[in-house]
MIGUZA-57263 format. One record per residue (C-alpha): chain; x, y, z; residue in three letters. Coordinates in pm, whole numbers. Layout:
% residues N
ATOM   unit        X        Y        Z   code
ATOM      A        X        Y        Z    ALA
...
% end
This chain:
% residues 80
ATOM   unit        X        Y        Z   code
ATOM      A     1901    -1061    -4743    MET
ATOM      A     1665    -1063    -4448    ALA
ATOM      A     1331     -888    -4439    LEU
ATOM      A     1197     -623    -4204    MET
ATOM      A      858     -478    -4120    ILE
ATOM      A      831     -103    -4171    THR
ATOM      A      635      167    -3992    ASP
ATOM      A      352      122    -4242    GLU
ATOM      A      256     -202    -4061    CYS
ATOM      A     -109     -203    -3945    ILE
ATOM      A      -54     -502    -3710    SER
ATOM      A     -307     -721    -3891    CYS
ATOM      A     -105    -1040    -3819    GLY
ATOM      A     -145    -1196    -4164    LEU
ATOM      A      232    -1225    -4200    CYS
ATOM      A      264    -1431    -3882    ILE
ATOM      A       32    -1703    -4008    ASP
ATOM      A      213    -1733    -4341    ASP
ATOM      A      573    -1755    -4212    CYS
ATOM      A      699    -2116    -4236    PRO
ATOM      A      997    -2036    -4010    ASN
ATOM      A      798    -1869    -3733    GLU
ATOM      A     1037    -1577    -3770    ALA
ATOM      A      779    -1302    -3709    ILE
ATOM      A      701    -1183    -3357    THR
ATOM      A      383     -998    -3272    GLU
ATOM      A      432     -670    -3095    GLY
ATOM      A      449     -301    -3155    GLU
ATOM      A      602     -299    -3405    PRO
ATOM      A      597     -652    -3543    PHE
ATOM      A      949     -792    -3583    PHE
ATOM      A     1115    -1038    -3821    ILE
ATOM      A     1403    -1224    -3659    ASN
ATOM      A     1685    -1211    -3918    PRO
ATOM      A     1837    -1528    -3772    GLU
ATOM      A     1520    -1724    -3857    LEU
ATOM      A     1410    -1549    -4177    CYS
ATOM      A     1508    -1738    -4493    THR
ATOM      A     1279    -1536    -4723    GLU
ATOM      A     1096    -1869    -4761    CYS
ATOM      A     1382    -2027    -4957    VAL
ATOM      A     1326    -2400    -4938    GLY
ATOM      A      953    -2354    -4889    PHE
ATOM      A      817    -2114    -5153    PHE
ATOM      A      934    -1915    -5456    ASP
ATOM      A      851    -1581    -5287    ASP
ATOM      A      849    -1459    -4926    PRO
ATOM      A      500    -1540    -4800    GLN
ATOM      A      488    -1251    -4553    CYS
ATOM      A      544    -1005    -4837    VAL
ATOM      A      262    -1167    -5037    ASN
ATOM      A       28    -1161    -4735    ALA
ATOM      A       85     -799    -4630    CYS
ATOM      A     -210     -581    -4740    PRO
ATOM      A      -14     -254    -4702    VAL
ATOM      A      325     -359    -4844    GLU
ATOM      A      499     -298    -4511    ALA
ATOM      A      762     -571    -4550    ILE
ATOM      A     1086     -524    -4740    GLY
ATOM      A     1459     -591    -4741    ALA
ATOM      A     1645     -458    -4440    CYS
ATOM      A     1984     -439    -4606    GLY
ATOM      A     2148     -714    -4401    LYS
ATOM      A     2295     -935    -4666    SER
ATOM      A     2340    -1306    -4641    ALA
ATOM      A     2462    -1523    -4920    ASN
ATOM      A     2201    -1733    -5097    ARG
ATOM      A     2368    -2069    -5015    PRO
ATOM      A     2344    -1985    -4643    THR
ATOM      A     1977    -1893    -4679    ILE
ATOM      A     1907    -2207    -4880    ARG
ATOM      A     2075    -2425    -4616    ALA
ATOM      A     1870    -2263    -4340    ALA
ATOM      A     1554    -2320    -4544    GLY
ATOM      A     1639    -2687    -4594    ARG
ATOM      A     1704    -2732    -4220    ARG
ATOM      A     1374    -2566    -4132    ALA
ATOM      A     1183    -2774    -4389    ALA
ATOM      A     1340    -3094    -4256    ALA
ATOM      A     1201    -3029    -3927    GLY
% end
């Protein structure tokens, strides 16, 4: 499952700083690249952008990916 930023976004930028995959692009609206987003698997227990968002504007977008694929992407990103 990838994440998306909803219309409630206030463009504060806190999510950008917390994303270990650099998957979030600043703009209007902010955008999470589903090819880069691993929901922080391999880095943290919870998605850091969701934890950082002061208005709860980040949620699941409905695009499903299997957890092994997400875990592998997280391991590749963590490795460097």
